[in-house]
Phi, psi and omega in degrees: 000129179281164180297323180293324177296317181295318178301319180294320178296320179296317179300315180293321179296321178295334179274002177101010180276097183295320176303328179295318178292324177299326177293323176295321178297312180301321182293324191246351189295319182294317180295318180293318180299315179298320179294321182287336173298318179293323182289314186270334184074014183215129177298316181298312180296323180298320178298313182293319179296317180298316178298313180296323181296318180292323177297314181293323179296321178297318182288333185245021184301331181291348178270353178287118186279348179062022173261010175214174178292146180299320182295323178299317178295316179297319179299318180297320176300311181293320182298316179294323176297315181298317180293321178297317178296320181294320179296319179295320180295318181292335178285341185258329186232161180284165179297322180296319178295322179296322178296322178295321179296320182293318177052228182251026183292334182296129181238189179060062181293351180290335179290132187228139171283319178213116188300329180278346185263319188262123173235175183306321185276004182246003184301315181297319179299315181292320178299318178298319179294319178298323180299331185270353178285161174293161178302320181297314182290318179297317183300314185287329177290319178299316182296312186280311190272326183263322180259358175055038177287147177285166177299324180294318179294318178298319179301318181287317183294315183268356179058053179234159173286160179300319179298319178292323177300313182296314182291321180292323178296319178297317179294321180294318178298316180297316181293324178296316179298317179298316181295319178298316179298320179295317179295321178296321179295318178298318180295318181294321179294322181292336181278349180288126181302138182296335181270004184299326185288341184248008185292333184254034179296147177271113182301329182295331181290344183270349182269000000 
């Protein structure tokens, strides 16, 4: 679909042409759904967020200023819905329970925060680390590293200046690395046998 075609569909949808909006849904639903899987970490939640986003977009289409791409505006609608749902979920359940809910739903292991850090056997570790980040840091990492959004798109979606996007992204990357290292240290410590400290006792000292 060309940009002019999309503009025409938006114009018709604003005039009450529902099939025109349905065409917009068909054009963008797969891309939005894939993006929301990365944001929510759940196929089920991604489906619900995507559906709600299109409903809200239809009801608020008149607020679209058309000074940006339609998908960028639609993504921001869906992204805010996803974050609101996640905050509500975290208020109700513990972090451990949330991890159980997320399970292995996250797909597309090819997307990488750091190509040298993330390998196939580290996906679970990185997901756990992402869960422990603040909403601000998680949001900007998902947008930039997983959804490959430009700085301009992130700026519009999160309503931040380009400079703030860059500095927050740097802090988020640093915090993610620190969190991953801490989790790795915890795992390594847990693997040390509990009897290791007493394995070299001197029998003579016991007599």
